[in-house]
N, C-alpha and C positions, 0 to 999 in steps of 0.2 A: 504493500500500500504506500502511495506517496505520502511523505511526511507533512505536506502543507495543505492537506484536505481540510475544508472548513466544517463547521458544525452541521451544516445542511447535509453534507455528504454522510457524516456520521449518523444523522437522524434517519437517513434513508438506508444505511447499512449498519445495523447494530453491531455486527461482528467487527467491523473496522473500528467502531467506537470502543469496543472492548479491548482490542489490540492496543489502541492509543491510550488506554487508561482513562477514558472519559465517561465510562459507565460501568455498571456492575454486571456480573454474569446473569443475575436475575432478569435484567432488562431484555435479554434475548428472548424471554418468554412472555414479555409484556408488550402489548400493542402500543406503539408510539402515538401520542396524540397529534392530531393535525391542527393546523392553524384555525382559530375560531373565527377568522375573518375571510375564509375561503368563499369564492363566488359560487352561486348556484350551478353555473355551467361546469364547474370543476368536480362536481359530485355526480356520480352515476345514479345513485338512488338516495332517497331521504331528503330532508330539508335541513340545510346547513345555516350557519349564522351569516347574515348578509354583510358584505363589506361596504365601504363608503360608496363605491361605484354603483352597486346594486341599489342602495338606499336612494341615491340621487336619481337614478333612472326611474325607479318606481315612484319617487316623489314627484318628478316632472309629469309623469303620465297621470298620476292621481290628481295633481293640481290642474292640469289641462282639462281632464275629463269633467271634474267638478265645476270648473269655470265655464266650460261649454254648456253644461246643464243650466247653470245660473244665467247664462247669456243667450239662451235659445230664442228669446223674443226680440233680440236686438237685430240691427241690420247686419249685413254680411261683414262690412268693414269693422263695425263695432264688435261683432262676434269674434273675429280674428284677433283684434287688439286685446280684448279681454281674455281670450284664450291664452295668448302669449303671456299676459300678466299672471294668469293662474299657473302656468308652467314654471315661470321664474319663481313665484312664491312657493310652489311645491318643491322645487329644487333646494331652496334655502330651508324650508320647513323640515325637510327630511334630514337635515343635519343638526337642527336645534338641540335635540335630545343629547347628542354626543358632544355638542359644544358645552352644554350645561353639566354633563357628566362624561368627561373624556373617556374614550374606550381604551384605557390602559390595560385592561384584562377583560376576560369574558364574564367576570363577575361585577362589572362596573355599574350594572343597572340598579338605580335607586329610585327616588321619587319622580325624577324627570322621565323615567322609563316605565312608570307604573300605570296600572289601570285607572287609578285616581287622576293622574295627569291627563289621560285620554278623556276621562269624563269631564274634566274642566274644559278642555278644548271643545268638546262637543256641546257643552252648555253655552258656549259663546256664539251660537248660531244667530240669535236675534241681534246681538251687537254687531256681528260681521255683516248682517243684512243692512243695518243702519249705515255702516261704513260704505258699503256698496252703493246705497242710494245717494249718500252725500257725494261720493266721487263722481257718480254719473251726472248729478246735478251740476257739479263744477265743470264737467266736460261739456255739457250742453250749453252752459253759460259762455264758455270759450268759443264754442261753435257759433253761437248767436253773435258774439262780438266780432267774429271773423266775417259773418254775413253782413253785419252792419258796417264794418270797415270797407267792404267791397262795394257797397251801394250807398248812394246818398240822394236826397230829393233834388229834382231838377228845378233850378231857380225859376224857370218860366212856368213850370207845372208842378207845384208843391206835392201834388198827390202821386206823382210819377217818380219812381226811383231809377236812377241810372248808374252804371258802373263808374267808379272814379279811380284815378291813379293813386295807388298807395305804396308805401314802402314795402318792398319785398321782405325786409327783415321783420316788419311787424306781422305780416301774414305768416311767415315761417314760425315766429314765436308763438302766435295763437294756435297754429296747427300742432306745434309741439306740445303746448300745454294741454290741448284737448286729448292728444294721444296718451300723454302722461296720466291724466285723470282716468281715462278709459282703462288703461292697463292696471292702474292702482285699484280700480273698482273690484277686480277679481284677484289681485295680488294677495290680499289678506285672506280670502277664502282658500286660495292655493296654499298659503302658508299653513293653514289649519289642516288641509287635506294631506300635505306632505308630512306633517308631524304625526298624524294618525297612521299614515302608511308605514312610518318608521316603527311605531309600536306594534302594528300588525305583523310586520316581518319578524320582529324580535320575538313576538309571542308565539310564532309558528315553529320555533326550534326547541330542542329538548329543555333548555334552561328557562325558556319562557320569560315573562316579566312579572314583577311583584305586584301585589294588590295595592300596597301603599308605599313601601320602601324596602330596602334590603332586608331579607329575612321575614317579611310579612306581606 
């Protein structure tokens, strides 16, 4: 055996580890644990612990799908914008639990990973609906400002509105503000959906998630 093999080689070859004095004879008969952050695609059977990439992927999908459901009555452009906002929110929401409780080990799940935390997020539905409504109102206000900016009364005929030359920068600013508020309308819902998706993935593996905190 080469003398410079690293620990990964030894983990895959217990006999080599024994020769190099890095393990005991008993370990030859004990199955070596695999990484708790392996991706689903790396396991042939069973449900493994999701890694960061899997959490983000599922979070984006969850956020986008929930945002699409909430935006189903909007126009096509608004639907797409809000869907993107939901996907971004889901991406971030899927990481929040591990930001609050860093995944330093597979036993890191505490209150932020608990069923109680999921219940709190689900209970915010009415508040999130209020945020959604407020953001859409702001977006509509910016759209109205843009329409007003583009048209003005004809001096000769006050009841007739005609296009007027405006600053391109002003139009771009108002359009950007409208898109921002549209995306923000579902960002918060996507954030919640992403957080819940994280808990669902963690609950689906053998160590599951606690009811309230570690050990309970």
